[in-house]
C-alpha positions as CSV (number, residue, x, y, z in Angstrom):
1,M,-17.1,10.1,-4.6
2,S,-13.8,8.9,-3.3
3,D,-10.7,8.1,-5.3
4,L,-10.0,4.6,-6.5
5,S,-10.7,2.1,-3.8
6,K,-8.7,-1.1,-3.5
7,R,-11.5,-3.3,-2.2
8,F,-15.3,-3.4,-1.9
9,P,-16.3,-6.1,0.5
10,D,-19.7,-7.5,1.6
11,R,-21.4,-6.9,-1.7
12,D,-24.7,-8.4,-2.9
13,Q,-25.4,-9.8,-6.4
14,V,-27.3,-7.6,-8.8
15,A,-29.9,-10.3,-9.5
16,A,-30.8,-10.7,-5.8
17,V,-31.2,-6.9,-5.3
18,R,-33.3,-6.7,-8.5
19,A,-35.6,-9.4,-7.3
20,E,-36.0,-7.5,-4.0
21,A,-36.8,-4.3,-5.8
22,E,-39.3,-6.0,-8.1
23,A,-41.3,-7.1,-5.1
24,L,-42.0,-3.5,-4.1
25,E,-44.9,-1.3,-5.0
26,P,-44.2,1.5,-7.6
27,G,-42.6,4.5,-5.8
28,A,-41.7,2.5,-2.7
29,S,-38.2,1.9,-1.3
30,A,-36.9,-0.9,1.0
31,D,-35.4,-0.1,4.4
32,D,-32.2,-2.1,4.3
33,I,-28.9,-1.0,2.7
34,R,-27.5,-3.1,-0.2
35,R,-24.0,-3.0,-1.6
36,L,-23.4,-3.7,-5.3
37,A,-20.4,-3.6,-7.6
38,G,-20.0,-3.9,-11.3
39,R,-19.6,-2.1,-14.6
40,V,-21.6,0.9,-15.8
41,L,-23.0,0.1,-19.3
42,A,-25.6,2.8,-19.7
43,R,-26.1,6.4,-18.5
44,R,-29.1,8.7,-18.8
45,E,-29.7,12.2,-17.5
46,M,-33.0,13.8,-16.4
47,G,-32.5,17.1,-14.6
48,K,-30.8,16.5,-11.3
49,L,-31.3,12.7,-11.7
50,T,-28.8,10.4,-13.3
51,F,-29.7,6.8,-14.2
52,L,-26.9,4.3,-14.6
53,D,-27.2,0.6,-15.6
54,L,-24.9,-1.5,-13.4
55,V,-24.0,-5.0,-14.7
56,D,-22.4,-7.8,-12.8
57,R,-22.3,-11.5,-13.8
58,S,-25.7,-12.1,-12.3
59,G,-27.6,-9.4,-14.2
60,R,-28.4,-5.7,-14.8
61,L,-30.0,-3.1,-12.5
62,Q,-30.8,0.6,-12.8
63,L,-29.0,2.9,-10.4
64,F,-31.2,5.9,-9.3
65,C,-28.7,8.7,-8.5
66,E,-29.8,12.0,-7.1
67,A,-27.4,14.9,-7.2
68,S,-28.3,15.8,-3.6
69,A,-27.0,12.3,-2.5
70,V,-24.0,11.7,-4.7
71,G,-23.1,15.1,-6.2
72,D,-21.7,15.4,-9.7
73,L,-20.9,12.0,-11.2
74,D,-17.6,11.7,-13.0
75,I,-18.6,8.3,-14.3
76,D,-18.0,7.0,-17.9
77,L,-19.4,4.0,-19.7
78,G,-17.3,1.1,-18.8
79,D,-16.2,2.3,-15.4
80,I,-16.3,-0.1,-12.5
81,V,-18.0,1.2,-9.4
82,G,-19.2,0.1,-6.0
83,V,-22.5,1.5,-4.7
84,S,-24.5,1.5,-1.5
85,G,-28.2,2.3,-1.3
86,R,-31.8,1.0,-0.9
87,P,-33.7,-1.2,-3.3
88,M,-36.6,0.8,-4.8
89,K,-39.1,0.7,-7.7
90,T,-39.6,3.9,-9.7
91,R,-43.1,5.3,-10.2
92,R,-42.9,3.8,-13.7
93,G,-42.2,0.4,-12.2
94,E,-38.5,0.0,-12.9
95,P,-36.6,-2.0,-10.3
96,S,-33.7,0.2,-9.1
97,L,-31.2,1.0,-6.4
98,R,-31.5,4.4,-4.8
99,V,-27.8,5.2,-4.5
100,E,-26.5,6.9,-1.3
101,Q,-22.8,6.4,-2.0
102,I,-20.8,5.5,-5.1
103,D,-17.1,4.6,-5.2
104,L,-15.0,4.4,-8.4
105,L,-13.1,1.1,-8.4
106,A,-11.5,1.1,-11.8
107,K,-11.4,3.7,-14.6
108,I,-11.8,2.7,-18.3
109,H,-9.2,4.1,-20.7
110,R,-10.5,2.7,-24.0
111,P,-14.0,3.2,-25.4
112,L,-16.2,0.2,-25.3
113,P,-17.8,-1.2,-28.5
114,D,-21.3,-0.1,-29.3
115,V,-23.1,-0.7,-26.0
116,Y,-26.5,-0.9,-27.6
117,H,-25.8,-3.5,-30.3
118,G,-23.1,-5.3,-28.4
119,L,-19.9,-6.8,-29.9
120,T,-20.9,-8.6,-33.2
121,D,-17.7,-9.1,-35.1
122,V,-17.0,-12.8,-34.8
123,E,-13.2,-12.7,-35.0
124,T,-13.1,-9.9,-32.4
125,R,-15.4,-11.8,-30.1
126,F,-13.1,-14.8,-30.1
127,R,-9.8,-12.9,-30.0
128,K,-10.9,-10.5,-27.3
129,R,-13.2,-12.7,-25.3
130,Y,-13.1,-10.3,-22.4
131,L,-15.0,-7.7,-24.5
132,D,-17.4,-10.4,-25.7
133,L,-18.2,-11.3,-22.1
134,L,-18.5,-7.6,-21.2
135,M,-20.9,-6.7,-24.0
136,N,-22.9,-9.8,-24.7
137,E,-25.1,-11.2,-22.0
138,E,-25.6,-14.5,-23.9
139,T,-21.8,-15.1,-23.9
140,R,-21.7,-14.7,-20.1
141,A,-24.7,-17.0,-19.8
142,D,-23.0,-19.7,-21.9
143,A,-19.8,-19.5,-19.8
144,L,-21.8,-19.9,-16.6
145,L,-23.8,-22.7,-18.1
146,R,-20.7,-24.6,-19.0
147,S,-19.4,-24.2,-15.5
148,R,-22.7,-25.5,-14.1
149,T,-22.5,-28.4,-16.5
150,V,-19.1,-29.5,-15.4
151,S,-20.1,-29.2,-11.7
152,A,-23.2,-31.3,-12.4
153,V,-21.1,-34.0,-14.1
154,R,-18.8,-34.1,-11.1
155,R,-21.7,-34.4,-8.7
156,Y,-23.2,-37.3,-10.6
157,L,-20.0,-39.2,-10.7
158,D,-19.0,-38.5,-7.1
159,G,-22.5,-39.6,-6.1
160,E,-21.9,-42.9,-7.9
161,G,-18.8,-43.6,-6.0
162,F,-16.2,-42.5,-8.6
163,V,-12.9,-40.9,-7.5
164,E,-11.7,-37.8,-9.4
165,V,-8.0,-38.1,-10.2
166,E,-5.3,-36.3,-12.2
167,T,-3.0,-37.9,-14.7
168,P,0.1,-36.5,-16.6
169,V,-0.4,-34.0,-19.3
170,L,3.2,-34.4,-20.4
171,Q,3.7,-38.1,-21.4
172,P,6.8,-40.0,-22.6
173,R,4.4,-41.9,-24.9
174,Y,1.1,-40.9,-26.3
175,G,-1.8,-43.2,-26.7
176,G,-5.5,-43.8,-26.2
177,A,-6.7,-42.4,-29.5
178,F,-5.9,-42.1,-33.2
179,A,-4.4,-38.6,-33.3
180,R,-1.2,-36.7,-34.0
181,P,0.4,-35.2,-30.8
182,F,2.1,-32.0,-30.0
183,V,5.7,-32.6,-29.1
184,T,7.8,-30.6,-26.5
185,H,11.2,-31.1,-25.0
186,H,12.1,-31.5,-21.3
187,N,15.5,-29.7,-20.9
188,E,16.5,-31.2,-17.6
189,L,15.7,-34.8,-18.6
190,D,16.9,-34.1,-22.2
191,Q,13.9,-36.0,-23.5
192,D,11.0,-35.3,-25.8
193,F,7.5,-35.5,-24.2
194,Y,4.0,-35.4,-25.8
195,L,1.0,-33.4,-24.7
196,R,-1.5,-36.1,-24.0
197,I,-4.1,-37.0,-26.7
198,A,-6.2,-38.9,-24.1
199,T,-6.1,-39.9,-20.4
200,E,-7.1,-43.5,-21.0
201,L,-4.0,-45.5,-20.5
202,Y,-3.1,-43.8,-17.2
203,L,-6.6,-44.1,-15.8
204,K,-6.7,-47.8,-16.6
205,R,-3.4,-48.1,-14.7
206,L,-5.3,-46.8,-11.7
207,I,-8.0,-49.5,-12.2
208,V,-5.1,-52.1,-12.0
209,G,-4.0,-50.4,-8.8
210,G,-7.4,-51.0,-7.2
211,L,-9.2,-47.6,-7.3
212,E,-12.1,-49.4,-9.1
213,R,-14.0,-46.3,-10.3
214,V,-12.0,-43.3,-11.5
215,Y,-12.6,-40.2,-13.7
216,E,-10.8,-37.2,-14.9
217,I,-12.0,-34.0,-16.5
218,G,-9.1,-32.3,-18.2
219,K,-7.5,-30.9,-21.3
220,D,-6.4,-33.1,-24.2
221,F,-4.4,-31.9,-27.2
222,R,-4.4,-33.1,-30.8
223,N,-2.2,-31.6,-33.5
224,E,-4.9,-31.8,-36.2
225,G,-7.5,-29.9,-38.0
226,V,-10.0,-27.3,-36.8
227,S,-13.8,-27.6,-37.6
228,Y,-17.1,-26.7,-36.1
229,K,-16.6,-29.6,-33.7
230,H,-12.8,-29.8,-33.4
231,Q,-10.3,-27.7,-31.6
232,P,-6.6,-28.7,-31.0
233,E,-7.1,-28.1,-27.2
234,F,-10.3,-29.4,-25.8
235,T,-11.9,-30.7,-22.6
236,M,-12.7,-34.4,-22.1
237,L,-14.3,-36.5,-19.4
238,E,-13.1,-40.0,-19.1
239,W,-14.3,-42.6,-16.6
240,Y,-13.4,-46.2,-15.9
241,E,-15.5,-48.6,-13.9
242,A,-14.3,-52.0,-12.7
243,Y,-16.6,-55.0,-13.0
244,A,-18.7,-53.3,-15.7
245,D,-19.0,-53.8,-19.5
246,Y,-20.2,-51.7,-22.4
247,S,-23.8,-52.5,-21.7
248,D,-23.5,-51.0,-18.2
249,T,-21.7,-48.0,-19.6
250,M,-24.4,-47.4,-22.1
251,A,-27.0,-47.3,-19.3
252,R,-24.8,-45.0,-17.2
253,I,-24.1,-42.4,-19.9
254,E,-27.7,-42.0,-21.0
255,E,-28.7,-41.7,-17.4
256,M,-26.0,-39.1,-16.6
257,V,-26.6,-36.9,-19.7
258,G,-30.3,-36.8,-18.9
259,R,-29.8,-36.0,-15.3
260,V,-27.2,-33.3,-15.9
261,A,-29.5,-31.7,-18.5
262,Q,-32.4,-31.7,-16.0
263,E,-30.2,-30.1,-13.3
264,V,-28.5,-27.5,-15.5
265,L,-31.4,-26.6,-17.9
266,G,-34.4,-27.6,-15.9
267,R,-35.5,-29.9,-18.8
268,T,-34.1,-32.7,-21.0
269,V,-35.2,-31.2,-24.3
270,V,-32.6,-29.1,-26.1
271,A,-32.7,-27.1,-29.4
272,F,-29.8,-27.8,-31.7
273,K,-29.4,-27.1,-35.4
274,G,-33.1,-26.6,-35.9
275,H,-34.1,-29.8,-34.0
276,E,-35.9,-30.3,-30.7
277,I,-34.0,-33.2,-29.1
278,D,-35.0,-35.1,-26.0
279,L,-31.9,-36.4,-24.1
280,K,-33.9,-38.5,-21.7
281,A,-33.2,-42.2,-21.5
282,P,-33.5,-44.7,-23.1
283,W,-31.6,-43.8,-26.3
284,R,-31.8,-45.6,-29.6
285,R,-29.4,-48.6,-30.1
286,L,-27.9,-49.3,-33.6
287,R,-25.3,-51.9,-34.5
288,F,-22.3,-50.5,-36.5
289,P,-22.6,-53.1,-39.3
290,D,-26.4,-52.4,-39.6
291,A,-25.8,-48.7,-39.8
292,L,-23.5,-49.0,-42.8
293,G,-25.5,-51.8,-44.2
294,E,-28.5,-49.4,-44.6
295,H,-26.3,-47.6,-47.1
296,G,-24.9,-50.7,-48.8
297,L,-21.5,-50.0,-47.3
298,W,-20.9,-52.9,-44.9
299,I,-18.1,-54.3,-47.1
300,R,-15.2,-56.1,-45.4
301,D,-12.5,-55.8,-48.1
302,E,-10.7,-52.7,-48.9
303,S,-11.1,-52.7,-52.7
304,G,-14.8,-53.4,-52.5
305,L,-15.5,-50.7,-50.0
306,R,-13.3,-48.2,-51.9
307,A,-15.2,-48.9,-55.1
308,A,-18.6,-48.6,-53.4
309,L,-17.6,-45.2,-52.0
310,N,-16.2,-44.0,-55.3
311,E,-19.5,-44.9,-56.9
312,K,-21.2,-42.6,-54.4
313,D,-18.8,-39.8,-55.4
314,V,-16.8,-39.9,-52.2
315,D,-13.2,-38.9,-52.5
316,T,-11.2,-41.8,-51.0
317,G,-7.7,-40.5,-52.0
318,A,-6.7,-39.8,-48.4
319,D,-7.9,-43.2,-47.1
320,K,-4.9,-45.5,-47.0
321,D,-6.5,-48.8,-45.8
322,W,-9.8,-50.4,-44.9
323,A,-9.8,-48.9,-41.4
324,Q,-9.7,-45.4,-42.7
325,L,-12.2,-46.2,-45.5
326,V,-14.8,-47.6,-43.1
327,D,-14.4,-44.7,-40.7
328,H,-14.8,-42.3,-43.6
329,A,-18.0,-44.1,-44.8
330,F,-19.5,-43.9,-41.4
331,S,-18.7,-40.3,-40.9
332,H,-20.0,-39.3,-44.3
333,F,-23.2,-41.3,-44.5
334,V,-24.3,-42.3,-41.0
335,E,-23.2,-39.8,-38.5
336,P,-25.0,-36.7,-40.0
337,G,-28.4,-38.5,-39.7
338,L,-28.1,-39.5,-36.1
339,I,-30.2,-36.6,-34.7
340,E,-32.0,-38.3,-31.8
341,P,-29.7,-39.6,-29.1
342,T,-28.3,-42.9,-30.6
343,I,-25.8,-45.4,-29.3
344,V,-23.9,-47.1,-32.2
345,F,-22.3,-50.3,-31.0
346,D,-20.2,-53.3,-32.1
347,Y,-17.4,-51.6,-34.0
348,P,-14.9,-53.4,-36.2
349,I,-11.8,-54.7,-34.5
350,E,-9.5,-52.8,-37.0
351,I,-10.6,-49.4,-35.5
352,S,-11.0,-50.5,-31.9
353,P,-7.5,-51.3,-30.4
354,F,-8.6,-51.3,-26.7
355,A,-12.0,-52.9,-26.9
356,R,-12.8,-56.6,-26.1
357,K,-14.1,-58.8,-28.9
358,T,-17.8,-59.5,-29.0
359,E,-18.8,-63.0,-27.8
360,D,-20.5,-64.0,-31.1
361,D,-18.2,-62.4,-33.7
362,P,-14.4,-62.0,-33.2
363,T,-14.2,-59.4,-35.9
364,L,-16.3,-57.0,-33.9
365,T,-15.7,-55.4,-30.5
366,E,-17.7,-54.3,-27.5
367,R,-17.3,-50.7,-28.4
368,F,-19.9,-47.9,-28.8
369,E,-20.0,-44.3,-29.8
370,Y,-23.0,-42.1,-29.0
371,F,-24.4,-39.3,-31.1
372,V,-26.8,-36.4,-30.8
373,G,-27.7,-33.8,-33.4
374,G,-25.6,-35.5,-36.0
375,M,-22.5,-35.1,-33.9
376,E,-20.5,-37.7,-31.9
377,L,-20.4,-36.9,-28.2
378,G,-18.0,-39.7,-27.1
379,N,-16.7,-43.2,-27.3
380,A,-16.7,-46.2,-24.9
381,F,-15.6,-49.9,-24.6
382,S,-15.5,-53.0,-22.6
383,E,-11.8,-52.7,-22.0
384,I,-9.3,-55.4,-22.9
385,N,-8.0,-56.6,-19.6
386,D,-5.6,-59.3,-20.7
387,S,-2.0,-58.1,-21.5
388,D,-1.3,-60.8,-24.1
389,E,-4.5,-59.9,-26.1
390,Q,-3.6,-56.2,-25.8
391,D,-0.1,-56.9,-27.1
392,E,-1.6,-58.8,-30.1
393,R,-3.9,-55.8,-30.7
394,F,-1.0,-53.4,-30.7
395,A,0.8,-55.6,-33.2
396,M,-2.3,-55.6,-35.4
397,Q,-2.4,-51.8,-35.2
398,A,1.3,-51.6,-36.2
399,E,0.4,-53.0,-39.6
400,Q,-2.2,-50.2,-40.2
401,V,-1.6,-46.7,-41.4
402,E,-1.6,-44.3,-38.4
403,G,-2.4,-47.3,-36.1
404,E,-2.3,-47.1,-32.3
405,R,1.2,-47.1,-31.0
406,G,2.3,-49.7,-28.6
407,D,3.0,-48.9,-24.9
408,P,5.2,-51.4,-23.1
409,D,4.7,-49.8,-19.7
410,Y,1.0,-50.0,-20.1
411,L,1.3,-53.7,-21.1
412,E,3.4,-54.3,-18.0
413,A,0.7,-52.7,-15.8
414,L,-2.0,-54.8,-17.5
415,S,0.1,-58.0,-16.9
416,Y,-0.6,-57.7,-13.2
417,G,-4.3,-58.2,-13.9
418,M,-7.1,-55.6,-14.4
419,P,-10.7,-56.4,-13.5
420,P,-13.3,-56.4,-16.3
421,T,-13.8,-52.7,-16.9
422,G,-16.1,-50.4,-18.8
423,G,-14.5,-47.1,-19.9
424,L,-16.0,-44.0,-21.6
425,G,-15.0,-40.6,-23.0
426,L,-17.3,-37.6,-23.3
427,G,-16.5,-34.3,-25.0
428,I,-17.4,-31.5,-22.5
429,D,-17.2,-28.9,-25.2
430,R,-19.7,-30.8,-27.4
431,L,-22.0,-31.4,-24.6
432,T,-22.0,-27.7,-23.9
433,M,-22.8,-27.0,-27.5
434,L,-25.9,-29.1,-27.2
435,F,-27.0,-27.4,-23.9
436,T,-26.5,-23.9,-25.3
437,G,-27.6,-24.6,-28.8
438,R,-24.3,-23.2,-30.2
439,E,-23.4,-24.8,-33.5
440,T,-19.6,-24.2,-33.4
441,I,-17.2,-25.3,-30.7
442,R,-15.4,-22.0,-30.7
443,E,-18.6,-20.4,-29.1
444,V,-18.3,-22.6,-26.0
445,I,-14.5,-22.5,-25.5
446,L,-13.6,-19.2,-23.8
447,F,-10.2,-18.9,-25.6
448,P,-10.3,-21.0,-28.8
449,A,-7.2,-21.6,-31.0
450,L,-7.0,-19.0,-33.8
451,R,-4.6,-18.1,-36.5
452,A,-2.2,-15.3,-35.6
453,D,-3.8,-11.9,-36.1
454,R,-1.3,-10.4,-38.6
């Protein structure tokens, strides 16, 4: 065995070599040499034979090491090695690689956690994700599934004629959502900037500019609470499609989610929170007023809604106006029951600053949110494309507690004319939760935000 090597080119994946070995008869070996590299996570001795388990990101394979071929093995659990040899199947039927050469590529200097039971402490798993990935095959599988999900989303949108773009993370004004931002300071410009809470307003500027169909998959940041479905740093998809409205967007999102699930999982049915849920279109449609009306809570004045919620033992002390009350009512009574894929549409104007009014009721907007497993996946509108109407909506928001801030530069862009546009946001982390069956967002973010480890 050589000293530490600095490279190990032309290697095969463990899964491919394992499949080749599985096709052999017990006791047989293949003729061709294969090269593998990975981490040793098990070692067993049997006379002059040593059996190692080699793991790379594709899987695990037994290494069949004869002393006559490789000599004495100075290999510890956790070492990273490169090996050359022939695929074989032992007489007992175990797919293996008969090793002819082994090179030590990296030496472990700390003991691994229990290699049999894996890494089970939740806090350690999140703080030391590298160990979690090393020890837990499910964690590696989830990370790879997330990557395939993002790739499938991109393929769908690219195939539909959308253009992927990048917009600023540091913004002189924040907007596009109801959220508190993180603030930083640009030393050279001597100016405060905000980490974006949404990509919306910049993407719609690109629709004004004539790109017609655009999307971005990127990080947003909101300086707010943490829960099973919230993290301060998270990944969002937003798309904007000229000459479309919220009905077109409803059809597109249910088609995309079903198609991505089929590509990534090989099926449209997922298991989440004890439910078997089919993501295939069409999804259920439910008007927002009807959803609250089923609970006796579609009440348009603040005092009446507050009283109705108090009667149902809901604490409304933190809700400062009708907009916050109605959002609280929906989140508390409606959202948890939306298990099957459901599109809730026609939201009140007070909580929809960028959505066009509906044609038959000016107090409602062409906005929808969509839910699966009792959890919101995203939000969408027929976008306001008239600068005067958007300015009026900003003024309305200024009268509300924590309303949407105005953006003069966005209004100026809109004043040049924007086509009718359908826009949508989708939480990539939450979609991954659905696909993996994980019930907390921290499980599907490789490095979630955590309190300092004191």
